[in-house]
C-alpha atoms as one frame of an Amber mdcrd trajectory, in Angstrom:
protein
   6.743   1.674 -43.964   5.259   2.769 -40.563   5.987   6.940 -40.916   4.238
   6.487 -44.894   1.549   5.024 -43.518   0.982   7.675 -40.883   1.406  10.609
 -43.468  -1.478   9.044 -45.784  -3.646   8.540 -42.756  -2.830  11.962 -41.693
  -3.832  13.475 -45.400  -6.646  11.614 -46.015  -8.335  12.932 -42.748  -7.159
  16.287 -43.338  -8.418  16.160 -46.808 -11.541  14.709 -45.614 -11.976  18.125
 -42.691 -11.551  20.469 -45.650 -14.309  18.420 -47.431 -16.827  19.194 -45.173
 -15.889  22.939 -44.564 -15.787  23.610 -48.486 -19.345  21.395 -48.458 -20.508
  24.231 -46.237 -19.448  26.693 -48.959 -20.449  24.969 -51.752 -23.573  23.111
 -51.459 -26.703  24.933 -54.141 -28.794  25.433 -50.302 -25.434  27.122 -48.520
 -23.957  28.911 -51.355 -22.018  31.374 -48.923 -18.715  31.552 -48.515 -18.261
  33.190 -44.927 -17.483  29.677 -43.112 -14.363  29.093 -45.037 -12.480  31.367
 -43.281 -11.997  28.826 -40.684  -9.168  27.824 -42.952  -7.553  31.295 -41.939
  -7.471  29.872 -38.008  -6.083  26.147 -39.405  -3.387  28.119 -40.703  -2.808
  29.791 -37.238  -3.328  27.624 -34.790  -0.488  25.567 -35.280   1.982  28.590
 -35.291   2.822  29.569 -32.143   3.101  25.982 -30.472   5.778  25.494 -33.334
   7.507  28.655 -33.018   7.784  28.092 -29.019   8.801  24.882 -29.411  11.492
  26.361 -31.504  12.781  28.630 -28.951  12.573  27.002 -25.592  15.321  24.437
 -23.563  14.079  21.303 -22.251  13.705  21.779 -18.831  11.023  19.282 -16.402
   9.551  22.887 -15.210   6.978  24.478 -16.610   8.032  26.878 -19.256   6.172
  30.139 -20.026   6.913  30.339 -23.503   5.742  27.411 -24.151   2.513  27.655
 -21.877   2.004  31.040 -23.370   1.719  29.630 -26.842  -0.636  27.006 -25.734
  -2.981  29.436 -24.620  -2.575  31.021 -27.837  -3.209  28.162 -29.819  -5.968
  27.316 -27.796  -7.738  30.667 -28.355  -7.041  30.407 -32.024  -9.135  27.263
 -31.627 -12.322  28.401 -29.913 -12.165  31.421 -32.296 -12.019  29.079 -35.184
 -15.216  26.748 -33.708 -16.611  30.296 -32.609 -17.195  31.639 -35.670 -19.429
  29.511 -37.522 -21.991  29.798 -34.792 -21.444  33.264 -34.752 -22.247  33.234
 -37.863 -25.353  31.178 -37.960 -26.919  32.745 -35.214 -26.801  36.111 -36.841
 -28.265  34.397 -39.942 -25.345  35.211 -41.753 -25.490  31.170 -42.756 -27.905
  28.738 -42.026 -27.167  26.117 -39.547 -26.417  23.134 -41.805 -23.590  24.929
 -43.136 -22.159  25.843 -39.460 -22.541  22.119 -38.557 -20.565  20.954 -41.409
 -17.459  23.549 -40.406 -17.910  22.116 -36.501 -17.711  18.833 -37.976 -14.518
  20.127 -40.524 -13.151  21.864 -37.746 -13.315  18.124 -35.576 -11.920  16.396
 -37.716  -8.916  18.923 -38.702  -8.137  19.841 -35.256  -7.712  16.178 -34.591
  -5.535  15.802 -37.718  -3.458  18.352 -35.886  -3.040  17.029 -32.934  -2.503
  13.540 -34.988   0.549  14.999 -36.913   2.052  16.727 -33.491   1.765  13.303
 -31.041   3.261  11.509 -34.335   5.692  12.940 -35.654   7.024  14.931 -32.809
   8.691  12.073 -31.064  12.310  12.722 -30.237  13.327   8.987 -29.355  12.921
   8.376 -33.597  14.297  10.182 -36.921  12.450  13.472 -37.464  11.886  14.935
 -40.220   9.620  17.483 -39.558
């Protein structure tokens, strides 16, 4: 039952984050779809870490592949926060849309972190 509750909670949090991003694009006073490009960063962000975890050997020492993957992932995350700020700064989008997008970013990335923490434990049955 705990697995199901965690999964439902993460799905709910992710849908709230995506709702904020869609509101940043679709509200009548904003009405531009430029902030929706951060969804591309949501898709790209976990890929380097997932690939590195697939091809790493579990050691107690530092792992260069995993560290490089985390570096690339952090670059993608920072870019997803920088894109709406830059778009608002050059007045392509309004600051309200930027704020909604940044709030959606925070929620979506906290959901991704929660997913990795909840479902990447090796001591219990792991279906992912």
